[in-house]
C-alpha positions in Angstrom: 19.1 -30.5 1.9 16.0 -28.8 0.4 17.1 -30.1 -3.0 17.2 -33.7 -1.7 13.8 -33.4 -0.1 12.3 -31.9 -3.2 13.9 -34.6 -5.4 12.6 -37.4 -3.1 9.1 -35.9 -3.0 9.0 -35.6 -6.8 10.3 -39.1 -7.3 7.8 -40.6 -4.8 4.8 -38.7 -6.3 5.8 -39.8 -9.8 5.9 -43.4 -8.7 2.6 -43.2 -6.9 0.9 -41.9 -10.1 2.4 -44.7 -12.1 0.4 -47.6 -10.3 3.4 -49.0 -8.6 4.7 -49.1 -5.0 6.2 -46.7 -2.6 7.5 -47.3 0.9 9.4 -46.2 3.9 11.7 -48.1 6.3 13.3 -46.8 9.5 15.5 -47.8 12.4 17.3 -45.8 15.0 20.2 -44.8 12.7 18.6 -44.1 9.2 15.5 -43.7 7.2 14.9 -44.8 3.6 12.2 -43.7 1.1 11.9 -46.0 -2.0 9.6 -46.6 -5.0 9.3 -49.0 -7.8 7.6 -48.7 -11.2 6.6 -51.6 -13.4 7.5 -50.6 -17.0 5.4 -53.4 -18.6 2.1 -51.4 -18.2 3.6 -48.3 -19.7 5.1 -50.0 -22.8 2.3 -52.5 -23.3 4.5 -55.5 -22.9 2.7 -58.6 -21.6 5.4 -61.2 -21.7 6.6 -63.2 -18.7 9.4 -60.9 -17.7 8.6 -57.8 -15.6 10.8 -54.8 -16.2 11.2 -52.6 -13.1 12.6 -49.1 -12.5 13.3 -48.5 -8.8 14.7 -45.6 -6.8 15.6 -45.1 -3.2 16.9 -42.3 -0.9 18.7 -43.4 2.3 19.5 -40.8 4.9 21.7 -41.3 8.0 23.8 -39.0 10.2 27.0 -39.8 8.3 26.0 -39.7 4.6 23.1 -39.8 2.2 22.7 -42.3 -0.7 20.5 -42.0 -3.7 20.0 -45.0 -6.0 18.1 -45.7 -9.2 18.0 -49.0 -11.0 16.6 -51.0 -13.8 16.0 -54.8 -13.6 14.1 -57.6 -15.2 12.3 -60.3 -13.1 10.9 -63.6 -14.0 9.3 -66.5 -12.2 10.7 -70.0 -12.6 8.1 -72.4 -13.9 9.8 -75.4 -12.3 9.7 -73.8 -8.9 6.4 -72.1 -8.1 6.8 -68.9 -6.1 10.5 -68.4 -6.9 11.3 -65.2 -8.8 14.8 -64.1 -10.0 15.8 -60.7 -11.1 18.9 -59.2 -12.7 19.9 -55.7 -13.6 22.0 -52.7 -12.7 21.7 -49.5 -10.7 23.4 -46.2 -10.1 24.4 -45.2 -6.6 25.2 -41.6 -5.8 26.6 -40.1 -2.6 28.5 -37.0 -1.7 31.9 -38.6 -2.2 31.3 -41.4 -4.7 29.3 -42.7 -7.6 28.9 -46.3 -8.5 27.2 -48.4 -11.2 26.8 -51.9 -9.6 25.3 -55.0 -11.2 22.3 -56.3 -9.3 20.9 -59.8 -8.6 17.9 -60.6 -6.5 15.7 -63.5 -5.6 12.2 -63.5 -4.1 10.3 -66.6 -2.7 6.6 -66.3 -2.1 5.9 -68.8 0.7 3.3 -71.5 -0.2 0.8 -70.7 2.6 -2.9 -71.4 2.3 -5.4 -68.6 1.6 -6.1 -68.0 5.3 -2.5 -66.6 5.8 -1.6 -63.3 4.1 0.8 -63.4 1.2 4.3 -63.6 2.7 7.6 -63.5 0.8 11.3 -63.6 1.5 13.7 -61.4 -0.6 17.5 -61.3 -0.9 19.4 -59.0 -3.2 23.1 -58.2 -3.8 24.6 -55.4 -5.8 28.4 -55.0 -6.5 30.5 -52.5 -8.4 34.3 -53.2 -8.6 36.7 -50.2 -8.8 36.2 -50.0 -12.6 32.5 -49.2 -12.1 33.1 -46.8 -9.1 34.0 -43.2 -9.6 35.0 -40.0 -7.7 36.5 -40.9 -4.4 35.1 -44.4 -4.1 37.0 -47.6 -5.0 34.3 -50.2 -4.9 30.7 -50.6 -3.8 28.6 -53.5 -2.4 25.1 -53.8 -1.1 23.4 -56.8 0.5 19.7 -56.9 1.7 17.5 -59.6 3.2 13.8 -59.0 3.8 10.6 -60.7 5.0 7.4 -59.1 3.7 3.7 -59.7 4.5 0.7 -58.2 2.8 -1.4 -57.5 5.9 -4.2 -55.6 4.1 -4.8 -55.6 0.3 -1.9 -53.6 -1.2 -0.4 -52.7 2.2 2.7 -54.6 3.2 4.7 -54.6 6.4 8.3 -55.8 6.3 11.5 -56.3 8.3 15.0 -56.7 6.9 18.7 -56.3 7.2 21.0 -54.2 4.9 24.7 -53.8 4.6 26.1 -51.1 2.3 29.8 -50.7 2.0 32.2 -48.7 -0.2 36.0 -48.5 -0.2 37.4 -45.0 -0.2 40.7 -43.7 -1.5 40.7 -40.1 -0.1 42.0 -38.1 2.8 38.5 -37.2 4.2 37.8 -40.8 5.1 40.2 -43.5 6.1 41.5 -45.6 3.3 39.7 -48.9 3.3 36.2 -50.1 3.8 33.4 -47.7 5.0 30.0 -49.0 6.1 27.3 -46.6 5.0 24.7 -48.8 6.6 24.8 -52.0 8.6 21.5 -52.4 10.3 18.1 -54.0 10.8 15.0 -52.0 9.8 11.2 -52.2 9.6 8.9 -50.6 7.2 5.6 -50.2 5.3 5.0 -50.4 1.6 1.9 -49.3 -0.4 1.1 -50.8 -3.8 -1.0 -48.9 -6.4 
């Protein structure tokens, strides 16, 4: 447990020093720490695509999940406010390891300047059995979020997540296991 806390603290402090974002979301069943780092500023790339490294640590009473991912995001010129992202991530738990492919879409709502910046996000990650190892058989993760920047660089958000894996071991019943299926709320800081 100490090792997980130290790893999360180190990860979050590294992200905060890299001019990116860190956040926390909670509900009555679990807590999640997450961070994102925009690689473009580090490598000096100024093109239209943003390359992101993100990591998260989800803790609940049944299991813990650590993920780290790499994705590229780009806005559609024909649809202002619409941003698509694709990439992959690695998901680690006590009993399984998975390398799902990731797709996400963000839409920044076209409000006037009197209303804070508000966006909607949906993401889906999936790893079939060929990309899932140890005692897992497959992995899927779905998220939907609404985000509002209430103060400059400070966001509040609410969302829903569903994270499932199929197990093939004696410790857990064979079949689908929900690691998280819940609504949550949180706060994110951008640097």
